[in-house]
C-alpha positions as CSV (number, residue, x, y, z in Angstrom):
1,X,-5.1,49.6,-19.3
2,X,-3.0,48.1,-22.1
3,X,0.4,49.7,-21.7
4,X,3.3,49.9,-24.1
5,X,1.2,48.5,-26.9
6,X,2.8,49.9,-30.0
7,X,1.7,47.2,-32.5
8,X,-1.9,47.5,-33.9
9,X,-4.6,46.0,-31.8
10,X,-8.3,45.1,-32.3
11,X,-11.2,46.2,-30.2
12,X,-12.2,42.6,-29.7
13,X,-8.8,41.9,-28.1
14,X,-9.1,44.4,-25.3
15,X,-12.7,44.7,-24.4
16,X,-13.0,46.5,-21.1
17,X,-9.3,47.4,-21.1
18,X,-8.5,50.9,-22.3
19,X,-5.5,51.7,-24.5
20,X,-2.7,53.9,-23.1
21,X,-2.3,55.7,-26.5
22,X,-4.4,57.2,-29.2
23,X,-5.9,54.7,-31.8
24,X,-4.2,54.7,-35.2
25,X,-6.4,55.0,-38.3
26,X,-5.8,54.5,-42.0
27,X,-8.1,55.9,-44.7
28,X,-9.1,54.2,-48.0
29,X,-10.8,56.9,-50.1
30,X,-10.1,60.5,-49.1
31,X,-12.9,62.3,-50.9
32,X,-15.6,64.3,-49.2
33,X,-16.8,61.6,-46.8
34,X,-13.4,59.9,-46.0
35,X,-11.8,63.3,-45.6
36,X,-14.5,64.5,-43.2
37,X,-14.4,61.4,-41.0
38,X,-10.6,61.5,-40.9
39,X,-10.6,65.2,-39.9
40,X,-13.1,64.6,-37.1
41,X,-11.3,61.5,-35.9
42,X,-8.0,63.3,-35.8
43,X,-9.1,65.1,-32.6
44,X,-8.6,61.8,-30.6
45,X,-6.8,59.5,-33.0
46,X,-3.7,59.5,-35.2
47,X,-4.2,59.4,-39.0
48,X,-1.2,57.3,-40.1
49,X,-1.9,56.4,-43.7
50,X,-4.2,57.3,-46.7
51,X,-4.9,55.6,-50.0
52,X,-6.5,57.9,-52.7
53,X,-6.2,57.6,-56.5
54,X,-7.0,61.3,-57.2
55,X,-4.0,63.6,-56.9
56,X,-5.9,66.7,-55.8
57,X,-7.6,64.8,-52.9
58,X,-4.3,63.2,-51.9
59,X,-2.6,66.6,-51.7
60,X,-5.4,68.2,-49.8
61,X,-5.5,65.3,-47.3
62,X,-1.8,65.3,-46.8
63,X,-1.8,69.0,-46.1
64,X,-4.3,68.4,-43.2
65,X,-2.6,65.2,-42.0
66,X,1.1,65.6,-42.9
67,X,2.2,62.5,-40.8
68,X,0.1,60.1,-43.0
69,X,1.9,57.7,-45.3
70,X,0.4,58.2,-48.8
71,X,-0.6,55.6,-51.4
72,X,-2.5,55.8,-54.6
73,X,-4.4,52.5,-54.1
74,X,-5.8,50.8,-51.0
75,X,-4.2,47.5,-52.2
76,X,-0.7,49.1,-52.0
77,X,-1.5,50.4,-48.5
78,X,-2.6,47.0,-47.4
79,X,0.5,45.3,-49.0
80,X,2.8,47.7,-47.1
81,X,1.9,45.9,-43.9
82,X,-0.5,46.7,-41.1
83,X,0.0,50.2,-40.0
84,X,-3.2,51.0,-38.0
85,X,-5.7,49.6,-35.6
86,X,-8.6,50.5,-37.9
87,X,-9.4,51.7,-41.3
88,X,-11.9,54.2,-42.7
89,X,-13.3,52.9,-46.0
90,X,-14.9,55.6,-48.1
91,X,-14.3,54.5,-51.6
92,X,-17.2,54.8,-54.2
93,X,-20.3,52.8,-53.2
94,X,-19.7,50.0,-55.8
95,X,-16.1,49.6,-54.6
96,X,-16.7,48.8,-50.9
97,X,-16.8,45.0,-51.1
98,X,-13.2,44.3,-52.0
99,X,-11.4,46.6,-49.5
100,X,-13.9,45.8,-46.7
101,X,-13.3,42.0,-47.0
102,X,-9.5,42.5,-47.5
103,X,-9.0,44.8,-44.5
104,X,-11.2,42.5,-42.3
105,X,-9.1,39.5,-43.2
106,X,-6.0,41.6,-42.4
107,X,-7.3,42.2,-38.9
108,X,-8.3,45.8,-39.2
109,X,-11.4,47.2,-37.3
110,X,-13.4,49.1,-39.9
111,X,-15.5,52.3,-40.2
112,X,-17.4,51.7,-43.5
113,X,-19.2,54.4,-45.4
114,X,-22.8,53.6,-46.2
115,X,-24.1,51.8,-48.1
116,X,-22.2,48.7,-47.2
117,X,-22.3,47.5,-50.8
118,X,-24.5,47.9,-53.8
119,X,-25.8,44.2,-53.9
120,X,-27.5,42.5,-51.0
121,X,-25.3,39.4,-51.4
122,X,-22.2,41.6,-51.1
123,X,-23.5,43.2,-47.9
124,X,-23.9,39.7,-46.5
125,X,-20.4,38.8,-47.6
126,X,-18.9,41.8,-45.8
127,X,-20.8,41.0,-42.6
128,X,-19.7,37.4,-42.8
129,X,-16.0,38.4,-43.4
130,X,-16.1,40.7,-40.3
131,X,-17.6,38.0,-38.1
132,X,-15.2,35.4,-39.5
133,X,-12.1,37.6,-38.8
134,X,-13.3,38.6,-35.4
135,X,-13.0,42.3,-36.1
136,X,-15.3,45.2,-35.3
137,X,-17.1,47.2,-38.0
138,X,-19.3,50.3,-37.7
139,X,-21.3,51.4,-40.8
140,X,-21.7,55.1,-41.2
141,X,-25.4,55.4,-40.5
142,X,-24.7,58.7,-38.9
143,X,-28.3,59.5,-38.1
144,X,-28.2,57.0,-35.2
145,X,-25.5,59.2,-33.5
146,X,-27.2,62.6,-33.5
147,X,-28.2,64.3,-30.3
148,X,-31.7,64.5,-31.8
149,X,-31.9,60.7,-32.3
150,X,-30.6,60.0,-28.9
151,X,-33.2,62.3,-27.3
152,X,-36.0,60.8,-29.4
153,X,-34.9,57.2,-28.5
154,X,-34.8,58.2,-24.9
155,X,-38.4,59.5,-25.0
156,X,-39.7,56.3,-26.7
157,X,-37.8,54.0,-24.4
158,X,-39.2,55.8,-21.3
159,X,-42.7,54.7,-22.3
160,X,-43.9,58.3,-22.2
161,X,-45.9,58.0,-25.5
162,X,-47.2,54.5,-24.7
163,X,-46.9,51.9,-27.4
164,X,-45.5,53.1,-30.7
165,X,-48.0,52.3,-33.4
166,X,-47.2,54.3,-36.5
167,X,-44.5,56.5,-38.0
168,X,-44.5,59.0,-40.9
169,X,-41.0,60.0,-42.0
170,X,-40.1,62.4,-44.8
171,X,-36.7,63.2,-46.4
172,X,-36.8,66.5,-48.3
173,X,-33.7,66.1,-50.5
174,X,-33.8,69.6,-52.0
175,X,-34.3,70.4,-55.6
176,X,-30.8,71.7,-56.3
177,X,-29.1,69.0,-54.2
178,X,-31.0,66.3,-56.1
179,X,-30.0,67.8,-59.5
180,X,-26.3,67.9,-58.4
181,X,-26.0,64.4,-57.0
182,X,-28.7,62.3,-58.7
183,X,-29.1,64.0,-62.2
184,X,-25.7,65.4,-63.0
185,X,-23.5,63.6,-60.5
186,X,-22.0,60.4,-59.4
187,X,-25.3,58.7,-58.3
188,X,-27.4,59.5,-61.4
189,X,-27.2,56.0,-62.9
190,X,-28.1,52.7,-61.1
191,X,-25.6,50.7,-63.3
192,X,-22.7,53.0,-62.3
193,X,-23.5,53.5,-58.7
194,X,-26.8,52.0,-57.4
195,X,-30.5,52.8,-57.1
196,X,-31.6,56.0,-55.3
197,X,-33.1,54.4,-52.2
198,X,-29.8,52.7,-51.4
199,X,-27.5,55.6,-52.2
200,X,-29.6,58.3,-50.6
201,X,-32.0,56.8,-48.1
202,X,-30.5,53.7,-46.6
203,X,-29.8,56.3,-43.8
204,X,-33.5,56.7,-43.3
205,X,-34.7,53.1,-43.4
206,X,-31.8,52.3,-41.0
207,X,-32.9,55.2,-38.7
208,X,-36.5,53.9,-38.8
209,X,-35.3,50.4,-37.8
210,X,-33.3,51.9,-35.0
211,X,-36.2,54.0,-33.7
212,X,-38.9,51.3,-34.0
213,X,-36.6,48.7,-32.6
214,X,-38.4,45.7,-34.1
215,X,-37.6,43.5,-37.1
216,X,-39.3,44.4,-40.4
217,X,-41.7,41.9,-41.8
218,X,-42.8,43.2,-45.2
219,X,-42.6,46.3,-47.4
220,X,-44.2,47.9,-50.4
221,X,-42.9,50.8,-52.5
222,X,-43.8,53.1,-55.4
223,X,-41.7,55.6,-57.3
224,X,-40.4,56.6,-60.8
225,X,-38.3,59.0,-62.8
226,X,-41.0,61.6,-63.6
227,X,-39.4,65.0,-64.3
228,X,-35.7,64.9,-65.2
229,X,-36.4,63.5,-68.7
230,X,-35.8,65.0,-72.2
231,X,-39.5,65.6,-72.8
232,X,-39.7,67.8,-69.7
233,X,-37.2,70.3,-71.1
234,X,-38.5,73.9,-71.6
235,X,-38.8,75.1,-75.2
236,X,-35.5,76.4,-76.5
237,X,-33.3,74.6,-73.9
238,X,-29.8,73.5,-75.0
239,X,-27.7,70.7,-73.5
240,X,-25.6,73.1,-71.4
241,X,-26.7,75.8,-69.0
242,X,-24.0,78.2,-70.2
243,X,-25.4,78.3,-73.7
244,X,-29.1,78.0,-72.8
245,X,-31.4,81.0,-73.6
246,X,-33.8,79.9,-70.9
247,X,-31.2,79.3,-68.2
248,X,-32.2,82.4,-66.1
249,X,-35.7,81.1,-65.6
250,X,-34.8,77.5,-64.9
251,X,-34.9,76.4,-61.2
252,X,-32.1,73.9,-61.9
253,X,-29.6,76.4,-63.4
254,X,-26.1,75.1,-62.7
255,X,-24.4,78.6,-62.9
256,X,-26.9,79.9,-60.3
257,X,-26.3,77.0,-57.9
258,X,-22.5,76.8,-58.1
259,X,-21.8,80.5,-58.3
260,X,-23.9,81.0,-55.2
261,X,-21.6,78.5,-53.4
262,X,-18.5,80.2,-54.8
263,X,-19.6,83.7,-53.7
264,X,-20.3,83.0,-50.0
265,X,-20.0,80.2,-47.5
266,X,-23.4,78.5,-47.5
267,X,-24.9,75.0,-48.0
268,X,-24.2,75.2,-51.7
269,X,-20.4,75.7,-51.1
270,X,-19.9,72.0,-50.4
271,X,-21.3,71.2,-53.8
272,X,-19.3,73.9,-55.5
273,X,-16.1,72.4,-54.2
274,X,-17.0,69.2,-55.9
275,X,-17.4,71.0,-59.2
276,X,-14.4,73.3,-58.8
277,X,-12.1,72.1,-56.0
278,X,-9.8,75.1,-56.1
279,X,-12.9,77.4,-55.7
280,X,-11.9,79.9,-58.4
281,X,-14.2,81.6,-60.9
282,X,-12.0,80.5,-63.9
283,X,-12.1,76.8,-62.8
284,X,-15.8,76.9,-62.3
285,X,-16.3,78.5,-65.7
286,X,-14.4,75.7,-67.4
287,X,-16.3,73.0,-65.4
288,X,-19.7,74.5,-66.4
289,X,-18.7,74.6,-70.0
290,X,-17.1,71.2,-70.2
291,X,-17.8,69.0,-67.2
292,X,-20.8,66.9,-66.1
293,X,-22.1,69.5,-63.6
294,X,-22.8,72.0,-66.4
295,X,-25.2,69.8,-68.3
296,X,-28.9,70.5,-68.6
297,X,-30.9,68.4,-66.2
298,X,-33.1,67.4,-69.0
299,X,-30.2,66.2,-71.2
300,X,-28.3,63.9,-68.8
301,X,-28.0,60.1,-68.9
302,X,-29.7,59.7,-65.5
303,X,-32.1,56.9,-64.7
304,X,-32.7,56.8,-61.0
305,X,-36.1,57.7,-59.7
306,X,-36.8,61.3,-58.5
307,X,-39.5,60.4,-55.9
308,X,-40.3,57.3,-54.0
309,X,-42.5,56.1,-51.1
310,X,-41.8,53.1,-48.9
311,X,-44.2,51.4,-46.5
312,X,-42.8,49.0,-43.8
313,X,-44.6,46.7,-41.4
314,X,-42.7,45.6,-38.4
315,X,-43.3,42.7,-36.0
316,X,-46.3,43.4,-33.8
317,X,-48.0,45.5,-36.4
318,X,-46.1,48.8,-36.1
319,X,-46.0,50.6,-39.4
320,X,-43.8,53.3,-41.0
321,X,-44.2,55.3,-44.2
322,X,-41.2,57.0,-45.7
323,X,-41.3,59.6,-48.5
324,X,-38.2,60.6,-50.5
325,X,-38.6,63.5,-53.0
326,X,-36.4,65.7,-55.1
327,X,-39.0,68.5,-55.4
328,X,-38.6,70.2,-52.0
329,X,-36.6,72.9,-50.4
330,X,-33.4,71.6,-48.7
331,X,-34.2,71.1,-45.1
332,X,-34.1,68.6,-42.2
333,X,-36.1,65.5,-42.2
334,X,-39.6,65.5,-40.6
335,X,-41.1,62.7,-38.5
336,X,-44.4,62.1,-36.8
337,X,-44.6,59.3,-34.4
338,X,-48.0,58.1,-33.0
339,X,-48.1,56.3,-29.7
340,X,-51.1,55.1,-27.7
341,X,-50.6,57.9,-25.1
342,X,-48.9,60.7,-27.1
343,X,-47.7,62.0,-30.4
344,X,-44.2,63.2,-31.2
345,X,-43.4,65.6,-34.0
346,X,-39.7,66.0,-34.9
347,X,-37.8,68.2,-37.3
348,X,-34.2,67.2,-36.7
349,X,-33.7,69.5,-33.8
350,X,-37.0,70.0,-31.9
351,X,-39.2,67.3,-30.5
352,X,-42.8,68.4,-29.8
353,X,-44.6,65.9,-27.6
354,X,-48.4,66.2,-27.5
355,X,-49.9,64.3,-24.5
356,X,-53.3,62.8,-25.1
357,X,-54.3,63.0,-21.4
358,X,-53.4,66.6,-20.7
359,X,-53.7,67.8,-24.3
360,X,-50.6,69.9,-23.6
361,X,-47.4,70.1,-25.8
362,X,-43.9,70.0,-24.5
363,X,-41.1,71.2,-26.8
364,X,-37.6,69.7,-26.3
365,X,-34.6,71.4,-27.9
366,X,-32.3,68.5,-28.5
367,X,-29.4,70.8,-29.4
368,X,-29.8,72.8,-26.2
369,X,-27.0,75.2,-25.5
370,X,-24.5,73.4,-27.8
371,X,-23.7,74.3,-31.3
372,X,-24.1,71.2,-33.5
373,X,-21.9,71.0,-36.5
374,X,-23.4,70.9,-40.0
375,X,-22.4,67.3,-40.6
376,X,-25.8,65.6,-40.5
377,X,-26.9,67.5,-37.4
378,X,-24.0,66.3,-35.5
379,X,-24.1,62.8,-36.7
380,X,-20.7,62.8,-38.4
381,X,-19.0,63.9,-35.2
382,X,-21.2,61.6,-33.1
383,X,-20.2,58.6,-35.3
384,X,-16.5,59.2,-35.4
385,X,-16.3,60.1,-31.7
386,X,-18.2,56.9,-30.8
387,X,-15.9,54.7,-33.0
388,X,-12.7,56.2,-31.8
389,X,-13.9,56.1,-28.1
390,X,-14.9,52.5,-28.5
391,X,-11.4,51.7,-29.8
392,X,-9.8,53.7,-27.0
393,X,-11.9,52.4,-24.1
394,X,-12.4,48.9,-25.3
395,X,-16.1,49.4,-25.3
396,X,-18.0,48.0,-28.3
397,X,-21.4,49.1,-26.8
398,X,-20.6,52.6,-28.1
399,X,-21.0,51.4,-31.7
400,X,-24.7,51.6,-32.6
401,X,-24.4,50.5,-36.3
402,X,-22.5,47.3,-36.3
403,X,-22.5,44.7,-39.0
404,X,-25.6,42.8,-37.9
405,X,-27.8,45.9,-37.4
406,X,-26.6,47.4,-40.7
407,X,-27.1,44.2,-42.7
408,X,-30.7,44.0,-41.3
409,X,-31.6,47.5,-42.4
410,X,-29.9,47.1,-45.8
411,X,-32.1,44.1,-46.4
412,X,-35.2,46.3,-45.9
413,X,-33.8,48.7,-48.6
414,X,-33.2,45.9,-51.1
415,X,-36.7,44.5,-50.4
416,X,-38.3,47.9,-50.9
417,X,-36.6,48.3,-54.3
418,X,-37.8,44.8,-55.3
419,X,-41.3,45.8,-54.3
420,X,-41.1,49.0,-56.4
421,X,-39.8,47.3,-59.5
422,X,-42.2,44.4,-59.3
423,X,-45.2,46.3,-58.0
424,X,-45.7,43.7,-55.2
425,X,-45.5,43.4,-51.4
426,X,-42.2,41.8,-50.5
427,X,-41.4,39.9,-47.3
428,X,-38.1,40.9,-45.7
């Protein structure tokens, strides 16, 4: 055990040797994701500093973590001298590259929100900087850390289904969630954020890579922006829901979505807080009349696709098909895995294993008697707990989404988008 160590340390410097204190974390970007990771990590780590340009988010973060030093810019926090063992980087997607490289060079271990960066070359630059600095990085591919994924991986690794041959995986984004984030919201334009597959579903292609456990060889992909276009608007629609005569019959009504989240705690509440942080009717009314989230979904400046399919071939001939779609109810992902001895069907909680020999089905409840939090079916907590425990125990094996693994799965995403844009099969 490292005793009396008050100065910041790196995981690589004490592998196999536990700390005798709680790890210290800084946070760059205290929005929804950075705030959530910090709140979860605070159970077993000290949150000592935060950098956030938005006053409301700084105030809310400081209220939950009063001991944290506060900065408006991550550069100022970095310039103030090293204060923590590790940093959570959860700035906007396009703004990951600079802080990731800078904090790595300053010796910080890093918990980096996905995607790593919005360009493939920048992802590689981050991975190279981490390796060069000798620090540890975990990318927030939270699906790797859920009880469900751990249980499924255990079933596959046991050989129970024989050789894995084919996977079908579907992400039902949810019609109103898609309208919020990818039509009206921050990820609606590829030039301001990135393309949809990277912003929304690098989770899923990373998860498939983790489950299959083999390098990808080539990919194909198809998808387009089909519905959320001006020509799809109903007759009589105006550019804002609050003035629209057909709003009451529109599935994508902003007042209906956000007032539902305001009225009661439910899945829509998270999104209502984005629109109206103080959660008051008066604030929401102004936001719907003047802000981006009150716009008609057929009168926005969005350009990302609203549906996409990706096919991946892995070494050895294993194949996976992935479907991403806006036009669904909001629910957990669904997966069918075909092995030579059995089939597995999963829905994010239950695994149903159909044995070809006995023709019997066993159902496994991966949640069991435990109540899983609503953060990606326990993935948010699983990720932060693993990262903090790795720092505490000096055990890098707890990190399942390090720089090499994440760079490899990001390369699949970029290859898939090239395949979609060019209409070709692309080698990874």
